[in-house]
Short mmCIF file of the C-alpha atoms (twelve columns), coordinates in Angstrom:
data_MODEL
# 
_entry.id   MODEL 
# 
loop_
_atom_site.group_PDB 
_atom_site.id 
_atom_site.type_symbol 
_atom_site.label_atom_id 
_atom_site.label_alt_id 
_atom_site.label_comp_id 
_atom_site.label_asym_id 
_atom_site.label_seq_id 
_atom_site.Cartn_x 
_atom_site.Cartn_y 
_atom_site.Cartn_z 
_atom_site.pdbx_PDB_model_num 
ATOM 1   C CA . MET A 1   -29.824 11.398 -20.859 1 
ATOM 2   C CA . SER A 2   -30.426 14.055 -23.207 1 
ATOM 3   C CA . ILE A 3   -27.688 16.616 -22.546 1 
ATOM 4   C CA . GLU A 4   -30.528 19.630 -22.374 1 
ATOM 5   C CA . SER A 5   -31.249 17.890 -19.501 1 
ATOM 6   C CA . ASN A 6   -28.239 18.556 -17.377 1 
ATOM 7   C CA . PHE A 7   -28.834 22.717 -17.601 1 
ATOM 8   C CA . GLU A 8   -31.832 24.100 -16.074 1 
ATOM 9   C CA . PRO A 9   -33.587 26.792 -17.246 1 
ATOM 10  C CA . ASP A 10  -31.708 30.471 -17.236 1 
ATOM 11  C CA . HIS A 11  -33.383 32.017 -14.127 1 
ATOM 12  C CA . GLN A 12  -31.622 28.583 -12.075 1 
ATOM 13  C CA . MET A 13  -28.212 29.485 -12.399 1 
ATOM 14  C CA . ASN A 14  -25.907 29.379 -9.523  1 
ATOM 15  C CA . GLY A 15  -28.190 27.127 -7.852  1 
ATOM 16  C CA . ARG A 16  -31.048 30.088 -7.127  1 
ATOM 17  C CA . THR A 17  -34.158 30.483 -8.585  1 
ATOM 18  C CA . ALA A 18  -36.157 33.417 -9.065  1 
ATOM 19  C CA . SER A 19  -38.686 32.567 -6.366  1 
ATOM 20  C CA . SER A 20  -35.913 32.499 -3.803  1 
ATOM 21  C CA . THR A 21  -33.569 35.770 -4.811  1 
ATOM 22  C CA . GLY A 22  -36.495 37.912 -6.363  1 
ATOM 23  C CA . ASP A 23  -35.488 37.740 -9.808  1 
ATOM 24  C CA . ALA A 24  -32.754 36.269 -12.264 1 
ATOM 25  C CA . THR A 25  -29.589 35.826 -11.801 1 
ATOM 26  C CA . ILE A 26  -27.361 37.402 -14.994 1 
ATOM 27  C CA . ALA A 27  -23.630 36.753 -14.709 1 
ATOM 28  C CA . SER A 28  -22.587 40.034 -14.721 1 
ATOM 29  C CA . GLU A 29  -19.857 41.639 -17.053 1 
ATOM 30  C CA . ALA A 30  -16.731 41.264 -14.574 1 
ATOM 31  C CA . ALA A 31  -17.183 37.740 -14.352 1 
ATOM 32  C CA . ILE A 32  -18.074 37.524 -18.157 1 
ATOM 33  C CA . GLY A 33  -14.991 39.850 -18.848 1 
ATOM 34  C CA . ARG A 34  -12.775 37.179 -16.699 1 
ATOM 35  C CA . THR A 35  -13.785 33.734 -18.447 1 
ATOM 36  C CA . LEU A 36  -12.844 36.032 -21.141 1 
ATOM 37  C CA . ALA A 37  -9.393  37.047 -20.303 1 
ATOM 38  C CA . ARG A 38  -8.557  32.934 -19.469 1 
ATOM 39  C CA . HIS A 39  -9.924  31.525 -22.467 1 
ATOM 40  C CA . PRO A 40  -10.111 34.119 -25.437 1 
ATOM 41  C CA . ARG A 41  -11.701 32.352 -28.385 1 
ATOM 42  C CA . PRO A 42  -15.030 33.962 -29.453 1 
ATOM 43  C CA . LEU A 43  -18.141 33.067 -27.112 1 
ATOM 44  C CA . GLY A 44  -19.365 29.994 -28.515 1 
ATOM 45  C CA . GLY A 45  -15.746 28.847 -28.883 1 
ATOM 46  C CA . ASP A 46  -14.192 27.270 -32.054 1 
ATOM 47  C CA . THR A 47  -15.725 23.705 -31.424 1 
ATOM 48  C CA . ALA A 48  -17.674 23.853 -34.200 1 
ATOM 49  C CA . ARG A 49  -14.700 24.316 -36.450 1 
ATOM 50  C CA . SER A 50  -13.577 21.143 -38.381 1 
ATOM 51  C CA . THR A 51  -10.716 20.762 -41.032 1 
ATOM 52  C CA . LEU A 52  -12.164 17.750 -42.012 1 
ATOM 53  C CA . GLY A 53  -14.864 19.845 -44.135 1 
ATOM 54  C CA . THR A 54  -18.686 18.630 -42.396 1 
ATOM 55  C CA . ALA A 55  -18.071 17.457 -39.214 1 
ATOM 56  C CA . SER A 56  -19.930 13.439 -38.962 1 
ATOM 57  C CA . LEU A 57  -21.193 14.625 -35.615 1 
ATOM 58  C CA . SER A 58  -23.911 17.482 -35.404 1 
ATOM 59  C CA . LEU A 59  -23.253 20.141 -32.485 1 
ATOM 60  C CA . THR A 60  -26.909 21.431 -32.963 1 
ATOM 61  C CA . GLY A 61  -27.486 21.857 -29.231 1 
ATOM 62  C CA . MET A 62  -24.264 21.598 -27.890 1 
ATOM 63  C CA . VAL A 63  -22.327 24.806 -28.363 1 
ATOM 64  C CA . LEU A 64  -23.808 27.375 -26.723 1 
ATOM 65  C CA . LYS A 65  -24.465 30.737 -28.732 1 
ATOM 66  C CA . ASN A 66  -23.663 34.140 -27.815 1 
ATOM 67  C CA . GLY A 67  -27.058 35.573 -26.117 1 
ATOM 68  C CA . ASP A 68  -27.255 32.663 -24.199 1 
ATOM 69  C CA . ALA A 69  -23.743 31.854 -23.170 1 
ATOM 70  C CA . HIS A 70  -24.200 33.061 -19.803 1 
ATOM 71  C CA . GLN A 71  -27.364 33.026 -18.608 1 
ATOM 72  C CA . MET A 72  -26.878 28.992 -18.098 1 
ATOM 73  C CA . ARG A 73  -25.322 26.850 -15.408 1 
ATOM 74  C CA . VAL A 74  -23.361 23.426 -15.664 1 
ATOM 75  C CA . GLY A 75  -25.023 21.092 -13.811 1 
ATOM 76  C CA . ARG A 76  -24.632 20.111 -10.084 1 
ATOM 77  C CA . LYS A 77  -21.676 17.313 -9.617  1 
ATOM 78  C CA . PRO A 78  -23.120 13.826 -8.385  1 
ATOM 79  C CA . GLU A 79  -21.591 13.309 -4.654  1 
ATOM 80  C CA . TRP A 80  -18.678 11.013 -6.015  1 
ATOM 81  C CA . LEU A 81  -17.384 13.855 -7.665  1 
ATOM 82  C CA . ARG A 82  -16.198 16.379 -4.812  1 
ATOM 83  C CA . ALA A 83  -12.608 17.350 -4.780  1 
ATOM 84  C CA . LYS A 84  -10.591 19.335 -2.383  1 
ATOM 85  C CA . VAL A 85  -10.459 22.932 -2.024  1 
ATOM 86  C CA . PRO A 86  -6.799  24.225 -2.680  1 
ATOM 87  C CA . GLY A 87  -4.633  25.228 0.747   1 
ATOM 88  C CA . GLY A 88  -2.446  24.214 3.218   1 
ATOM 89  C CA . GLU A 89  1.544   24.956 3.317   1 
ATOM 90  C CA . GLY A 90  2.525   22.501 0.643   1 
ATOM 91  C CA . TYR A 91  -0.086  24.009 -1.912  1 
ATOM 92  C CA . ARG A 92  1.173   27.550 -0.855  1 
ATOM 93  C CA . ASN A 93  5.256   26.174 -1.383  1 
ATOM 94  C CA . LEU A 94  4.611   24.763 -4.506  1 
ATOM 95  C CA . LYS A 95  2.915   27.871 -5.608  1 
ATOM 96  C CA . ALA A 96  5.521   30.157 -4.651  1 
ATOM 97  C CA . LEU A 97  8.510   27.874 -6.220  1 
ATOM 98  C CA . ILE A 98  6.217   28.042 -9.907  1 
ATOM 99  C CA . ASP A 99  5.405   31.272 -9.615  1 
ATOM 100 C CA . GLU A 100 8.820   32.272 -8.540  1 
ATOM 101 C CA . HIS A 101 10.679  30.194 -11.886 1 
ATOM 102 C CA . ARG A 102 7.631   31.636 -14.128 1 
ATOM 103 C CA . LEU A 103 6.818   28.340 -14.878 1 
ATOM 104 C CA . HIS A 104 3.114   27.189 -15.476 1 
ATOM 105 C CA . THR A 105 1.284   24.097 -15.119 1 
ATOM 106 C CA . VAL A 106 -1.091  22.697 -16.626 1 
ATOM 107 C CA . CYS A 107 -3.293  22.237 -12.999 1 
ATOM 108 C CA . GLN A 108 -3.977  25.742 -13.394 1 
ATOM 109 C CA . GLU A 109 -4.374  26.663 -16.833 1 
ATOM 110 C CA . ALA A 110 -6.799  23.365 -17.869 1 
ATOM 111 C CA . SER A 111 -8.815  24.164 -13.846 1 
ATOM 112 C CA . CYS A 112 -7.262  20.443 -13.003 1 
ATOM 113 C CA . PRO A 113 -9.750  18.930 -9.422  1 
ATOM 114 C CA . ASN A 114 -7.095  17.261 -8.591  1 
ATOM 115 C CA . MET A 115 -4.714  20.487 -7.759  1 
ATOM 116 C CA . GLY A 116 -5.681  21.146 -4.048  1 
ATOM 117 C CA . GLU A 117 -5.142  17.380 -3.308  1 
ATOM 118 C CA . CYS A 118 -1.921  17.142 -5.710  1 
ATOM 119 C CA . TRP A 119 -0.343  20.769 -4.665  1 
ATOM 120 C CA . GLU A 120 -0.786  20.261 -1.308  1 
ATOM 121 C CA . ARG A 121 1.413   16.604 -1.844  1 
ATOM 122 C CA . GLY A 122 4.147   18.775 -3.242  1 
ATOM 123 C CA . THR A 123 3.713   17.280 -6.971  1 
ATOM 124 C CA . ALA A 124 2.355   19.560 -9.680  1 
ATOM 125 C CA . THR A 125 2.383   18.765 -13.874 1 
ATOM 126 C CA . ILE A 126 4.414   21.293 -15.413 1 
ATOM 127 C CA . MET A 127 3.247   22.475 -18.638 1 
ATOM 128 C CA . ILE A 128 5.980   23.924 -20.949 1 
ATOM 129 C CA . LEU A 129 6.332   26.288 -24.229 1 
ATOM 130 C CA . GLY A 130 3.828   28.817 -22.478 1 
ATOM 131 C CA . ASP A 131 0.567   29.198 -21.449 1 
ATOM 132 C CA . THR A 132 -1.337  30.096 -24.535 1 
ATOM 133 C CA . CYS A 133 -2.484  26.873 -27.333 1 
ATOM 134 C CA . THR A 134 -2.948  27.175 -30.812 1 
ATOM 135 C CA . ARG A 135 -5.750  24.757 -31.233 1 
ATOM 136 C CA . SER A 136 -9.252  25.105 -29.706 1 
ATOM 137 C CA . CYS A 137 -10.117 21.680 -27.991 1 
ATOM 138 C CA . GLY A 138 -14.021 21.803 -26.713 1 
ATOM 139 C CA . PHE A 139 -13.074 20.592 -23.700 1 
ATOM 140 C CA . CYS A 140 -9.894  22.265 -22.629 1 
ATOM 141 C CA . ASN A 141 -9.686  25.455 -20.546 1 
ATOM 142 C CA . VAL A 142 -6.234  26.093 -21.241 1 
ATOM 143 C CA . LYS A 143 -6.821  29.399 -23.480 1 
ATOM 144 C CA . THR A 144 -6.721  29.578 -27.044 1 
ATOM 145 C CA . GLY A 145 -4.689  32.151 -29.337 1 
ATOM 146 C CA . LYS A 146 -1.109  33.729 -30.745 1 
ATOM 147 C CA . PRO A 147 0.822   32.327 -28.144 1 
ATOM 148 C CA . MET A 148 4.296   33.882 -27.335 1 
ATOM 149 C CA . PRO A 149 7.494   32.768 -28.606 1 
ATOM 150 C CA . VAL A 150 9.189   29.992 -27.541 1 
ATOM 151 C CA . ASP A 151 11.545  30.700 -24.669 1 
ATOM 152 C CA . ASP A 152 14.775  28.784 -24.638 1 
ATOM 153 C CA . ASP A 153 15.805  29.460 -21.357 1 
ATOM 154 C CA . GLU A 154 12.844  27.309 -19.928 1 
ATOM 155 C CA . PRO A 155 14.355  23.615 -20.212 1 
ATOM 156 C CA . ARG A 156 16.785  25.206 -17.772 1 
ATOM 157 C CA . ARG A 157 14.512  26.825 -15.381 1 
ATOM 158 C CA . VAL A 158 12.661  23.578 -15.478 1 
ATOM 159 C CA . ALA A 159 15.199  20.927 -14.474 1 
ATOM 160 C CA . GLU A 160 16.073  24.317 -11.837 1 
ATOM 161 C CA . VAL A 161 12.884  23.547 -10.382 1 
ATOM 162 C CA . LEU A 162 13.185  19.841 -10.284 1 
ATOM 163 C CA . ALA A 163 16.079  19.283 -8.625  1 
ATOM 164 C CA . GLN A 164 15.079  21.630 -5.482  1 
ATOM 165 C CA . ILE A 165 11.315  19.154 -5.267  1 
ATOM 166 C CA . ASN A 166 13.302  16.275 -4.985  1 
ATOM 167 C CA . LEU A 167 10.527  13.962 -7.005  1 
ATOM 168 C CA . LYS A 168 10.682  10.064 -7.692  1 
ATOM 169 C CA . HIS A 169 8.656   10.684 -10.508 1 
ATOM 170 C CA . VAL A 170 7.222   14.126 -12.738 1 
ATOM 171 C CA . VAL A 171 4.801   14.746 -15.403 1 
ATOM 172 C CA . ILE A 172 5.557   17.088 -18.132 1 
ATOM 173 C CA . THR A 173 3.025   18.349 -20.201 1 
ATOM 174 C CA . SER A 174 2.644   21.248 -23.102 1 
ATOM 175 C CA . VAL A 175 0.064   23.169 -25.244 1 
ATOM 176 C CA . ASP A 176 0.187   23.170 -29.056 1 
ATOM 177 C CA . ARG A 177 2.276   24.613 -30.855 1 
ATOM 178 C CA . ASP A 178 1.502   24.420 -34.790 1 
ATOM 179 C CA . ASP A 179 3.188   27.874 -35.054 1 
ATOM 180 C CA . GLN A 180 6.196   26.316 -34.574 1 
ATOM 181 C CA . ARG A 181 7.763   24.479 -37.400 1 
ATOM 182 C CA . ASP A 182 9.043   21.469 -35.368 1 
ATOM 183 C CA . GLY A 183 6.180   22.000 -32.956 1 
ATOM 184 C CA . GLY A 184 8.199   22.637 -29.975 1 
ATOM 185 C CA . ALA A 185 10.050  19.228 -30.484 1 
ATOM 186 C CA . ARG A 186 13.590  20.892 -29.863 1 
ATOM 187 C CA . ILE A 187 12.111  22.817 -26.598 1 
ATOM 188 C CA . TRP A 188 10.473  19.126 -25.492 1 
ATOM 189 C CA . ALA A 189 13.958  17.117 -26.056 1 
ATOM 190 C CA . GLU A 190 16.166  19.843 -23.959 1 
ATOM 191 C CA . THR A 191 13.922  19.580 -21.427 1 
ATOM 192 C CA . ILE A 192 13.586  16.184 -20.917 1 
ATOM 193 C CA . GLU A 193 17.594  15.720 -21.260 1 
ATOM 194 C CA . ALA A 194 18.291  18.733 -18.994 1 
ATOM 195 C CA . VAL A 195 15.689  17.274 -15.920 1 
ATOM 196 C CA . HIS A 196 17.451  13.769 -16.798 1 
ATOM 197 C CA . GLU A 197 20.674  15.181 -16.267 1 
ATOM 198 C CA . ALA A 198 19.456  17.574 -13.085 1 
ATOM 199 C CA . CYS A 199 17.525  14.968 -10.981 1 
ATOM 200 C CA . PRO A 200 19.144  11.200 -12.348 1 
ATOM 201 C CA . ASP A 201 16.779  9.744  -9.571  1 
ATOM 202 C CA . THR A 202 13.489  11.076 -11.371 1 
ATOM 203 C CA . SER A 203 11.782  9.211  -13.614 1 
ATOM 204 C CA . VAL A 204 10.674  11.502 -16.410 1 
ATOM 205 C CA . GLU A 205 6.817   11.003 -17.830 1 
ATOM 206 C CA . VAL A 206 5.928   13.399 -20.775 1 
ATOM 207 C CA . LEU A 207 2.516   14.304 -21.984 1 
ATOM 208 C CA . VAL A 208 2.506   15.633 -26.107 1 
ATOM 209 C CA . GLY A 209 0.319   16.235 -28.264 1 
ATOM 210 C CA . ASP A 210 0.556   15.245 -32.167 1 
ATOM 211 C CA . PHE A 211 2.811   16.852 -33.640 1 
ATOM 212 C CA . LYS A 212 0.519   17.277 -36.802 1 
ATOM 213 C CA . GLY A 213 1.678   13.317 -37.496 1 
ATOM 214 C CA . VAL A 214 5.345   14.345 -38.890 1 
ATOM 215 C CA . GLU A 215 7.620   11.202 -37.595 1 
ATOM 216 C CA . ARG A 216 10.455  13.584 -38.233 1 
ATOM 217 C CA . ASP A 217 9.300   16.082 -35.422 1 
ATOM 218 C CA . ILE A 218 7.807   13.348 -32.804 1 
ATOM 219 C CA . GLN A 219 11.275  11.011 -33.474 1 
ATOM 220 C CA . ILE A 220 13.295  13.579 -31.601 1 
ATOM 221 C CA . VAL A 221 11.004  14.170 -28.591 1 
ATOM 222 C CA . CYS A 222 11.456  9.830  -28.531 1 
ATOM 223 C CA . ASP A 223 15.190  9.914  -29.064 1 
ATOM 224 C CA . ALA A 224 15.130  12.096 -25.656 1 
ATOM 225 C CA . ARG A 225 14.438  8.704  -23.788 1 
ATOM 226 C CA . PRO A 226 11.237  9.631  -21.657 1 
ATOM 227 C CA . GLU A 227 10.745  7.120  -18.953 1 
ATOM 228 C CA . ILE A 228 7.039   6.786  -19.733 1 
ATOM 229 C CA . ILE A 229 5.605   9.217  -22.841 1 
ATOM 230 C CA . SER A 230 1.910   9.436  -23.414 1 
ATOM 231 C CA . HIS A 231 -0.265  11.229 -25.953 1 
ATOM 232 C CA . ASN A 232 -4.230  11.409 -25.257 1 
ATOM 233 C CA . MET A 233 -6.710  9.676  -27.480 1 
ATOM 234 C CA . GLU A 234 -9.454  11.927 -25.445 1 
ATOM 235 C CA . THR A 235 -12.717 10.319 -27.015 1 
ATOM 236 C CA . VAL A 236 -13.972 8.033  -29.478 1 
ATOM 237 C CA . ASP A 237 -13.633 8.505  -33.061 1 
ATOM 238 C CA . ARG A 238 -17.344 9.701  -33.948 1 
ATOM 239 C CA . MET A 239 -16.943 12.712 -31.058 1 
ATOM 240 C CA . HIS A 240 -13.182 13.608 -32.545 1 
ATOM 241 C CA . PRO A 241 -14.535 16.807 -34.751 1 
ATOM 242 C CA . ALA A 242 -16.607 18.150 -31.740 1 
ATOM 243 C CA . VAL A 243 -14.096 17.527 -29.254 1 
ATOM 244 C CA . ARG A 244 -10.517 17.931 -30.744 1 
ATOM 245 C CA . PRO A 245 -11.570 19.707 -33.523 1 
ATOM 246 C CA . GLN A 246 -8.025  19.927 -35.212 1 
ATOM 247 C CA . ALA A 247 -6.890  16.294 -34.606 1 
ATOM 248 C CA . ARG A 248 -7.426  13.066 -35.646 1 
ATOM 249 C CA . TYR A 249 -8.112  9.950  -34.478 1 
ATOM 250 C CA . GLU A 250 -5.779  7.387  -36.764 1 
ATOM 251 C CA . ARG A 251 -3.267  9.991  -36.295 1 
ATOM 252 C CA . SER A 252 -3.099  10.129 -32.740 1 
ATOM 253 C CA . LEU A 253 -3.326  6.013  -32.728 1 
ATOM 254 C CA . LYS A 254 -0.124  6.293  -35.372 1 
ATOM 255 C CA . VAL A 255 1.692   8.899  -32.840 1 
ATOM 256 C CA . LEU A 256 1.503   5.860  -29.895 1 
ATOM 257 C CA . GLN A 257 1.912   3.832  -32.512 1 
ATOM 258 C CA . GLN A 258 5.571   5.159  -32.967 1 
ATOM 259 C CA . PHE A 259 6.160   5.670  -29.342 1 
ATOM 260 C CA . LYS A 260 6.061   1.855  -29.181 1 
ATOM 261 C CA . ALA A 261 8.125   1.235  -32.113 1 
ATOM 262 C CA . ASN A 262 10.859  3.222  -30.340 1 
ATOM 263 C CA . GLY A 263 10.389  1.070  -27.491 1 
ATOM 264 C CA . LEU A 264 9.318   3.369  -24.897 1 
ATOM 265 C CA . VAL A 265 6.760   2.754  -22.320 1 
ATOM 266 C CA . THR A 266 3.425   4.525  -23.774 1 
ATOM 267 C CA . LYS A 267 0.220   5.726  -22.235 1 
ATOM 268 C CA . THR A 268 -2.966  7.542  -23.424 1 
ATOM 269 C CA . GLY A 269 -5.907  8.961  -21.458 1 
ATOM 270 C CA . ILE A 270 -10.206 9.355  -22.368 1 
ATOM 271 C CA . MET A 271 -12.682 11.011 -20.747 1 
ATOM 272 C CA . LEU A 272 -16.023 9.589  -20.404 1 
ATOM 273 C CA . GLY A 273 -19.441 11.470 -20.183 1 
ATOM 274 C CA . ILE A 274 -19.359 13.613 -22.831 1 
ATOM 275 C CA . GLY A 275 -21.408 12.084 -25.204 1 
ATOM 276 C CA . GLU A 276 -19.588 8.535  -26.253 1 
ATOM 277 C CA . HIS A 277 -21.369 5.393  -25.928 1 
ATOM 278 C CA . GLU A 278 -19.779 2.178  -24.067 1 
ATOM 279 C CA . ASN A 279 -20.073 0.209  -27.275 1 
ATOM 280 C CA . GLU A 280 -17.662 3.002  -28.465 1 
ATOM 281 C CA . VAL A 281 -15.120 3.282  -25.943 1 
ATOM 282 C CA . LEU A 282 -14.555 -0.654 -26.344 1 
ATOM 283 C CA . ASP A 283 -14.029 0.126  -29.476 1 
ATOM 284 C CA . LEU A 284 -10.814 2.236  -28.390 1 
ATOM 285 C CA . LEU A 285 -9.413  0.536  -26.547 1 
ATOM 286 C CA . ARG A 286 -9.138  -2.109 -28.907 1 
ATOM 287 C CA . ASP A 287 -8.077  0.290  -31.780 1 
ATOM 288 C CA . VAL A 288 -5.246  1.111  -28.807 1 
ATOM 289 C CA . ARG A 289 -3.560  -1.481 -28.326 1 
ATOM 290 C CA . ALA A 290 -4.020  -3.214 -31.771 1 
ATOM 291 C CA . TRP A 291 -2.183  -0.121 -33.332 1 
ATOM 292 C CA . SER A 292 0.758   0.402  -30.469 1 
ATOM 293 C CA . ASP A 293 0.079   -2.051 -27.399 1 
ATOM 294 C CA . CYS A 294 0.147   1.069  -25.538 1 
ATOM 295 C CA . ASP A 295 0.797   -0.554 -21.944 1 
ATOM 296 C CA . ILE A 296 -0.952  2.644  -19.821 1 
ATOM 297 C CA . LEU A 297 -4.489  4.013  -19.895 1 
ATOM 298 C CA . THR A 298 -6.161  6.728  -17.830 1 
ATOM 299 C CA . ILE A 299 -10.088 6.977  -17.548 1 
ATOM 300 C CA . GLY A 300 -11.728 9.941  -15.793 1 
ATOM 301 C CA . GLN A 301 -14.978 11.896 -16.073 1 
ATOM 302 C CA . TYR A 302 -15.045 14.770 -18.477 1 
ATOM 303 C CA . LEU A 303 -16.195 17.976 -16.631 1 
ATOM 304 C CA . GLN A 304 -16.857 21.154 -18.259 1 
ATOM 305 C CA . PRO A 305 -14.888 23.823 -17.040 1 
ATOM 306 C CA . THR A 306 -16.855 26.880 -18.569 1 
ATOM 307 C CA . ARG A 307 -19.971 27.570 -19.844 1 
ATOM 308 C CA . ASN A 308 -18.151 28.182 -23.328 1 
ATOM 309 C CA . HIS A 309 -17.230 24.369 -23.485 1 
ATOM 310 C CA . LEU A 310 -18.701 21.643 -24.881 1 
ATOM 311 C CA . PRO A 311 -21.630 20.029 -21.957 1 
ATOM 312 C CA . ILE A 312 -21.872 17.127 -19.965 1 
ATOM 313 C CA . ASP A 313 -23.685 14.794 -21.224 1 
ATOM 314 C CA . ARG A 314 -23.961 12.164 -18.072 1 
ATOM 315 C CA . TRP A 315 -22.497 11.642 -15.277 1 
ATOM 316 C CA . VAL A 316 -20.905 8.232  -15.329 1 
ATOM 317 C CA . HIS A 317 -20.867 6.459  -11.657 1 
ATOM 318 C CA . PRO A 318 -17.776 4.492  -10.502 1 
ATOM 319 C CA . ASP A 319 -18.972 1.228  -11.163 1 
ATOM 320 C CA . GLU A 320 -18.781 2.120  -15.220 1 
ATOM 321 C CA . PHE A 321 -15.095 3.067  -14.757 1 
ATOM 322 C CA . ALA A 322 -14.524 -0.192 -12.431 1 
ATOM 323 C CA . ARG A 323 -16.118 -2.268 -15.307 1 
ATOM 324 C CA . LEU A 324 -14.032 -0.561 -18.263 1 
ATOM 325 C CA . ARG A 325 -10.656 -0.804 -15.748 1 
ATOM 326 C CA . GLU A 326 -11.544 -4.603 -15.920 1 
ATOM 327 C CA . ALA A 327 -11.777 -4.541 -19.873 1 
ATOM 328 C CA . ALA A 328 -8.488  -2.440 -20.415 1 
ATOM 329 C CA . LEU A 329 -6.523  -4.895 -18.530 1 
ATOM 330 C CA . ALA A 330 -8.452  -8.339 -19.916 1 
ATOM 331 C CA . GLY A 331 -7.480  -6.837 -23.471 1 
ATOM 332 C CA . GLY A 332 -4.294  -6.013 -22.595 1 
ATOM 333 C CA . PHE A 333 -2.956  -2.558 -21.160 1 
ATOM 334 C CA . GLU A 334 -0.225  -3.432 -18.438 1 
ATOM 335 C CA . VAL A 335 -2.077  -0.425 -16.073 1 
ATOM 336 C CA . CYS A 336 -5.089  1.239  -15.858 1 
ATOM 337 C CA . GLU A 337 -6.569  4.143  -13.648 1 
ATOM 338 C CA . SER A 338 -10.163 4.599  -14.396 1 
ATOM 339 C CA . GLY A 339 -12.185 6.861  -11.589 1 
ATOM 340 C CA . PRO A 340 -14.659 9.935  -11.929 1 
ATOM 341 C CA . LEU A 341 -11.284 12.337 -10.712 1 
ATOM 342 C CA . VAL A 342 -9.002  10.498 -12.486 1 
ATOM 343 C CA . ARG A 343 -6.471  13.074 -15.126 1 
ATOM 344 C CA . SER A 344 -2.758  11.649 -17.339 1 
ATOM 345 C CA . SER A 345 -1.124  12.104 -14.102 1 
ATOM 346 C CA . TYR A 346 -3.120  11.994 -11.536 1 
ATOM 347 C CA . HIS A 347 -1.573  9.669  -9.104  1 
ATOM 348 C CA . ALA A 348 1.429   9.210  -10.961 1 
ATOM 349 C CA . GLU A 349 3.894   9.498  -8.628  1 
ATOM 350 C CA . GLU A 350 1.859   8.273  -5.447  1 
ATOM 351 C CA . GLN A 351 3.830   5.764  -2.682  1 
ATOM 352 C CA . ALA A 352 2.031   2.524  -2.091  1 
ATOM 353 C CA . GLU A 353 1.752   2.653  1.113   1 
ATOM 354 C CA . ARG A 354 -0.917  5.492  0.844   1 
ATOM 355 C CA . LEU A 355 -3.273  3.527  -1.744  1 
ATOM 356 C CA . SER A 356 -6.135  1.384  -1.758  1 
ATOM 357 C CA . PRO A 357 -5.263  -2.206 -2.930  1 
ATOM 358 C CA . GLU A 358 -6.267  -1.272 -6.133  1 
ATOM 359 C CA . ARG A 359 -4.470  1.770  -6.609  1 
ATOM 360 C CA . ALA A 360 -1.661  -0.279 -5.086  1 
ATOM 361 C CA . ASP A 361 -1.790  -2.396 -7.958  1 
ATOM 362 C CA . VAL A 362 -1.571  0.416  -10.404 1 
ATOM 363 C CA . HIS A 363 1.416   1.745  -8.506  1 
ATOM 364 C CA . GLU A 364 3.657   -1.657 -8.390  1 
ATOM 365 C CA . ARG A 365 2.694   -1.918 -12.212 1 
ATOM 366 C CA . MET A 366 3.795   1.472  -12.976 1 
ATOM 367 C CA . LYS A 367 7.026   0.622  -11.031 1 
ATOM 368 C CA . ARG A 368 7.871   -2.179 -13.388 1 
ATOM 369 C CA . LEU A 369 6.977   -0.644 -16.646 1 
ATOM 370 C CA . ILE A 370 9.440   2.570  -15.153 1 
ATOM 371 C CA . ALA A 371 11.904  0.180  -14.410 1 
ATOM 372 C CA . GLN A 372 12.140  -1.570 -17.443 1 
ATOM 373 C CA . ALA A 373 12.335  1.582  -19.328 1 
ATOM 374 C CA . ARG A 374 14.911  2.453  -17.306 1 
ATOM 375 C CA . ASP A 375 16.767  -0.461 -18.109 1 
ATOM 376 C CA . ARG A 376 16.883  -0.426 -22.222 1 
# 
């Protein structure tokens, strides 16, 4: 399926046609303003920028231009991609707690489709080091720009909130802070240690960036000994110039390798439907295992957050996710969660009795790995 086929002509926006509305639907100035306030990079994004020089992947026809960026709509989702609308008492209570302590969550900043379901259960993925990223990945809805100064009190506040929620397992992530000399590693380590002290019965999973590949900074985080440490590959080698223009495929493999060299339980995640081919995905799985013996893998569907991001190439059927899960387990991954709505932290804490047989298997495998991490 071609990329262009996922979009309808300009007069077919938001599911309405010119014939049904009487004239073309044009995005309002207010709507454009809201998009820019949340994602304040130039229209069209910075996805064409590559520090590698000339990109090996042509972005012609993929990056939306200023003139027509708001005249196109994201294609209609298939039936298997329906997520719960946020609401309910659990959702409201958790939101109030997060707002009170001035914390950020990747659930909100990245517009995660599972936020309604997860927050209703009282779980969220905390995002530290602010809400503004120094990188401009073509898939991510976290805003790009100049971040605020690092908040030295943040580790204490995060630990205080998590102690009130009383979770068995927590996931913490962050924006990339390339503006910091250590990439934010000190705050990362202090946060992990503070949560361990305040919540001794809670296992800590962290999802970190690549710290520009600086081993010293990566080691600072490893030395804090989270129960699970994760760094996402996101996509196949060929797609990196478009999807992760400031990252490197091999650099990410080396990050995972250093995690494993420290004896930590390691995890990575990828997304499908952004232009990769299945043989490239299988190559990626082999590379990850060969470099790092990575333990845990998540595979999910790419969802275009705004018209300013890379378009969806295809909707991946659940059967393909199931095949890749079997391939990952056969290739040596201890745990693989694979499905259209799977994200890095999705169902990380879910109790076995609430899962389908397949997810119960995922949960039991995760429990064993966490137990092993605590014994080390």
